[in-house]
MITOR-985073 format. One record per residue (C-alpha): residue in one letter; x, y, z. Coordinates in steps of 0.5 Angstrom, whole numbers, plus 2048, in hexadecimal, padded with zeros to 3 digits. Example, Ala and Ser with C-alpha at 12.3 -4.5 7.8 and 13.67 -1.06 7.14 Angstrom:
2
a8197F7810 s81B7FE80E 
END
This chain:
562
x800800800 x8068057FE x80580A7F9 x80B80D7F5 x80D8147F6 x80B8187EF x81181A7EB x81281E7E5 x8138257E2 x81282B7E7 x80D82F7E4 x80E8367E7 x8168347E5 x8148337DE x81183A7DD x81783E7E1 x81C83A7DD x81883C7D7 x8178437D8 x81C8457DD x8228417DB x82183F7D4 x81D8457D1 x82284B7D3 x8288477D0 x8248467C9 x82384D7C9 x82A84F7CB x82D84A7C6 x8288497C1 x82B8427C2 x82683C7C4 x82B8377C5 x82F83C7CA x82883D7CD x8278367CE x82E8347D1 x82C83A7D6 x8268367D8 x82A82F7D8 x8308337DD x82A8367E1 x82782F7E2 x82E82C7E4 x82F8317E9 x8288307EC x82A8287ED x83082A7F0 x82D82E7F5 x8278297F7 x82D8247F8 x8308287FD x829829800 x829821801 x82E822806 x82B82680B x824824809 x82281F80E x825824814 x820829811 x81A825810 x81B822817 x81B82981B x81682C816 x80E82C819 x80A827814 x80482C814 x809832811 x80C82D80C x80582B80A x80283280A x807834805 x80682E800 x7FE830801 x8008377FF x8038347F8 x7FD82F7F7 x7F88357F8 x7FB83A7F4 x7FF8367EF x7FC8307EE x7F48317EF x7F38387ED x7F58387E6 x7F18317E5 x7EB8347E8 x7EB83A7E3 x7ED8367DD x7E78317DF x7E28387DF x7E58397D8 x7E08347D6 x7DC8327DC x7D882D7D8 x7DE8297D6 x7E282A7DD x7DC8297E2 x7DA8227DE x7E181F7E0 x7E18227E7 x7DB81F7E8 x7DE8187E7 x7E481A7EC x7DF81D7F1 x7DB8177F2 x7E18127F0 x7E78157F4 x7E38197FA x7DD8157FA x7E180E7FA x7DC80B7F5 x7DD8067F0 x7DD8087E9 x7D88037E4 x7DC7FD7E2 x7E17FF7E7 x7E48047E2 x7EA8087E4 x7E780F7E7 x7EC8147E4 x7EC8107DD x7E58107DD x7E48177DF x7E98197D9 x7E68157D4 x7DE8177D5 x7E081E7D5 x7E481E7CF x7DE81A7CC x7DA8207CD x7DF8257CB x7DF8217C4 x7D88217C3 x7D78287C4 x7DC8297BF x7DA8247BA x7D38277BB x7D582E7BA x7D48317C1 x7DB8327C3 x7E28337C0 x7E68317C6 x7E982C7C2 x7EC82C7BB x7EB8257B7 x7F08277B2 x7F58287B8 x7F58217B9 x7F781F7B2 x7FC8257B2 x8008227B9 x80081B7B6 x80481E7B0 x80A8207B5 x80B8197B9 x8128177B8 x8178137BD x81C8187C0 x8208157C5 x8248197CA x82C8197C9 x83181B7CF x8358217CD x83A8267D0 x83582C7CF x83582D7D7 x83C82E7D7 x83B8347D2 x8358377D6 x8398377DC x83E83C7D9 x83A8417DB x83883F7E1 x8378467E5 x8308487E2 x82D8417E4 x82E8417EB x8298467ED x8248427EB x82783B7EC x82983C7F3 x82283E7F6 x81E8397F1 x8238337F3 x8218357FB x81A8357F8 x81B82E7F6 x81E82C7FC x81982E800 x81382C7FC x8168257FC x817825803 x80F827804 x80D8227FF x81181C803 x80D81F809 x80781F805 x808818803 x80981680B x80381980D x7FF815808 x80280F80B x80980E806 x80F80F809 x815811804 x81C812806 x81D81A805 x825819803 x8238147FE x81E8187FB x82281E7FA x82781B7F7 x8238187F2 x82081F7F1 x8278227F0 x82A81C7EC x82481C7E7 x8258237E6 x82D8227E4 x82C81C7E0 x8268207DC x82A8267DB x82F8217D7 x82A81E7D3 x8278257D1 x8228277D6 x82282E7D9 x81C82C7DD x81E8297E4 x81A8237E7 x8178237ED x81381F7F2 x80D8237F2 x8068247F6 x80181F7F5 x8038197F9 x7FD8197FD x7F881A7F8 x7FB8147F4 x7FB8107FA x7F38117FB x7F180F7F4 x7F58087F5 x7FC80A7F1 x8028067F4 x8098057F1 x8078037EA x8038097E8 x80A80D7E9 x80E8087E4 x8088087DF x8088107DF x80F8107DE x80F80B7D8 x80980F7D5 x80C8167D6 x8128137D3 x80F8107CD x80B8177CC x81181B7CC x8158177C7 x8108167C2 x80C81D7C2 x80581A7C5 x8048207C9 x8018247C3 x7FD81E7C2 x7FA81E7C9 x7F98257C9 x7F58257C3 x7F181F7C5 x7EF8217CC x7EC8277CE x7F082B7D4 x7E982C7D8 x7E98247D8 x7F08237DB x7F18287E0 x7EB8267E5 x7F08207E7 x7F58267E9 x7F082A7ED x7EF8237F1 x7F68227F3 x7F682A7F5 x7F08297F9 x7F38227FD x7FA8267FE x7F782C800 x7F2829805 x7F8824808 x7FB82980C x7F682A811 x7F4822811 x7FB820812 x7FC825817 x7FA82781E x7F482B81F x7F8831822 x7FC83281D x7F7834818 x7F983C818 x80083A817 x7FE836811 x7FA83C80E x80084080F x80583B80B x80083B805 x800843805 x806844801 x80483F7FB x7FE8437FA x80284A7FA x8078477F5 x8018447F1 x7FD84B7F2 x80484F7EF x80484A7E9 x7FE84C7E7 x7FF8537E8 x8058537E4 x80284F7DF x7FC8547DE x80085A7DD x8058567D8 x7FF8557D4 x7FD85C7D4 x80485E7D2 x8068617D8 x80A85F7DF x8088607E6 x80F8657E6 x80C8697E1 x8058697E4 x80886B7EA x8078697F1 x80386F7F4 x7FE86E7EE x7FD8667F0 x7FC8677F7 x7F786D7F5 x7F38677F2 x7F48637F8 x7FA85E7F5 x7FF85E7FA x80485C7F5 x80B85D7F9 x8088597FF x8068537FB x80C8537F7 x8118537FD x80C84E801 x80C8497FB x8138497F9 x8168427FB x80F8407FD x8108397FF x81583B804 x812841807 x80C83C808 x81083780C x81383C810 x80D840812 x80983A813 x80F837818 x80F83E81C x80883D81D x80883681F x80D837824 x80A83D827 x803839827 x80783482B x80B83A82F x81183782D x81383F82C x81B83D82B x81A839825 x81583E822 x81B843823 x82083F820 x81B83E81A x81B845819 x822846819 x823841814 x81E845810 x82284B811 x82884880E x824845808 x82184C807 x82884F807 x82B84B802 x82584B7FE x8228447FE x81B847801 x81784D801 x81C8507FC x81C8527F4 x82384F7F3 x82984B7F6 x82E8507F9 x831852800 x82C856804 x8278557FF x821857803 x82385B809 x81B85D80B x81A85580B x82085480F x81F859814 x818857815 x81A850816 x81F85281B x81B85681F x81685081F x81B84C821 x81D850827 x816851829 x815849829 x81B84882D x81984D832 x81284A833 x816843834 x81B846839 x81484983D x81184283C x81783E83E x81483B845 x80D83A842 x80B833840 x80683183B x80182C83D x7FF82B836 x801825832 x80482482C x7FE821827 x80381E822 x80681A827 x80481382B x80780F830 x80580782F x806802834 x8027FC832 x7FE7F982C x8007FF828 x8077FD828 x80B7FA822 x8097F3821 x8037F3825 x7FB7F2823 x7F97FA823 x8007FC820 x7FC7FD819 x7F880381C x7FE80781C x7FF806814 x80180D812 x80580E819 x80D80F819 x81180B81F x815810822 x81980C827 x81880682C x81880A833 x81580983A x81180D83F x814810845 x81480C84B x80D80E84D x80880984A x80580284C x8027FD846 x7FD7F7847 x7FB7F2842 x7F47F3840 x7F17EC83F x7F77EB83B x7F57EF835 x7F97F5837 x7FC7F983C x7F97FE840 x7FE804843 x7FD80A847 x80280E84B x80380C852 x804810858 x80A80C85B x80D805859 x80D807851 x81180484C x814806845 x810803840 x812801839 x80E803833 x80F80782C x80E80E82A x80B810824 x80A81681F x80381681E x7FE819819 x7F881C81B x7F3817817 x7F881181A x7F7813821 x7EF813820 x7F080C81D x7F480A824 x7EF80D828 x7E980A825 x7EC803825 x7EF80382C x7EB7FE831 x7E7801836 x7EA80483C x7F0806839 x7F180E837 x7F6813835 x7FA81783A x80081A83C x80681583D x80D818840 x81381483C x81981283F x81D81983C x81781D83F x81381F83A x80C81E83A x80881B834 x801818833 x801811835 x7FC80B836 x7FA80B83D x7F4807841 x7F0808846 x7F480784D x7EE804851 x7EC7FF84B x7F37FD84A x7F47FB851 x7EF7F5851 x7F47F284C x7FB7EF84D x8007F484D x8067F3849 x80A7F984A x8107F584D x8117F2846 x8127F9843 x80D7F983D x8087F6839 x80D7F3834 x8117F083A x80B7ED83D x8097E9836 x8107E7836 x8107E483D x8097E083B x80D7DD835 x8137DB839 x80E7D883E x80A7D4839 x8117D2835 x8137CF83C 
END
């Protein structure tokens, strides 16, 4: 029941390398080959940066709150995956809503399609049939029959051949770094977010191997002539929810390879109307956008919204720039004052949205730490944000020293204020438990009957309680542990990082008498754990001296063998 991570060319990077890297070179040199070489060199640099990120990725992932990572990913999914497909659907809603109807019923409503047909395939085929009926009846010109025959005439076999064009492009590396560094960091951050998104859906991948695959893919692709660096992109929860496993990624790679080397792209676009295809993307955006809340503790909801906002700012800035470009002007030409007078806070949106993924993760993490009253962690994160803005990786228009003084100063002031609150609260202890953790000491442990209820949780460590607990065997079915005023012992168990939906499943599946409450661990931490009513437990045999439920089961096995 494992779903592969989606992997392929990064769409945001495709637009950036074409319009920000290759187009300026083409306009300056009038040489398309030189422009292409610059794109290859840019993709190569991206790959190197992501490979470097693989060294520190696991450490960053360990210390970054899940809600911040998933919130930033939700921002991308809403702004850059869901919004455009929704708009394209409404260009021809009589086609788009036909496809969307099957997706709603089959993927969100979990209803089986007639004859067991795949939901996605059925939605595209029925909507495409509606489009062609309208075209052949003369009611619409959304498709051109002649385009199909014309596209078939373009089919040919074009295999990629490794070459040294990347080396030629790297000779003028300086202009490429301004976009390659922040976009490489973007790939690195998005890759970590996607690993966390997959973990929240129940599939755990090693972040170092994922980032290494990203980086190697970009480097190898650049030598094969592709200026579009591949990435592990968002979408895993959606594919898992509709039944995708490992094979879908392999088949996708094969199909894309065939389409690319034969030129079938034009034929596909001539046959299938875009409004019939994009509802699938809208669904993926919906699932990822909602995952941040369903896989995080409820108290982090404000932090998730904060992490979403930078991507919305980046999307809005792009829409404004595109609209002004279509009118033959720019924001600089129109002037900030006129835009503000019209209600468009352009400068603020632009600064807020630069490096949107990183900004979302940083702001979301700060909010999560503050919610948990971990003020020093929040202050340290603000200092990291200040450093990144100083070199232009976040909230800045370009990569350079002292790139965004207002943002850098703002983050440093934020850090100072948070550190001040941390100092003032240094003697306080929060009584609120972390919903993202669970200590188990009985049948939920690995290899025991109810362990499957923990599907989707991550084992953090085997540990023990403080020496303050007693445990009894409840009808030899499960243990009953409670905190004792005296005579307690250190009880063995396992500590898990647990998504909220898994926690709910655990609570619903617990035998009567067990409940979730505070458990003090041997190192002094207080985390949520599984406890039992003391008065009821005392009516059953005590097994405290054995040190835990697993030890008790082992002693029974030893007795039976003897």
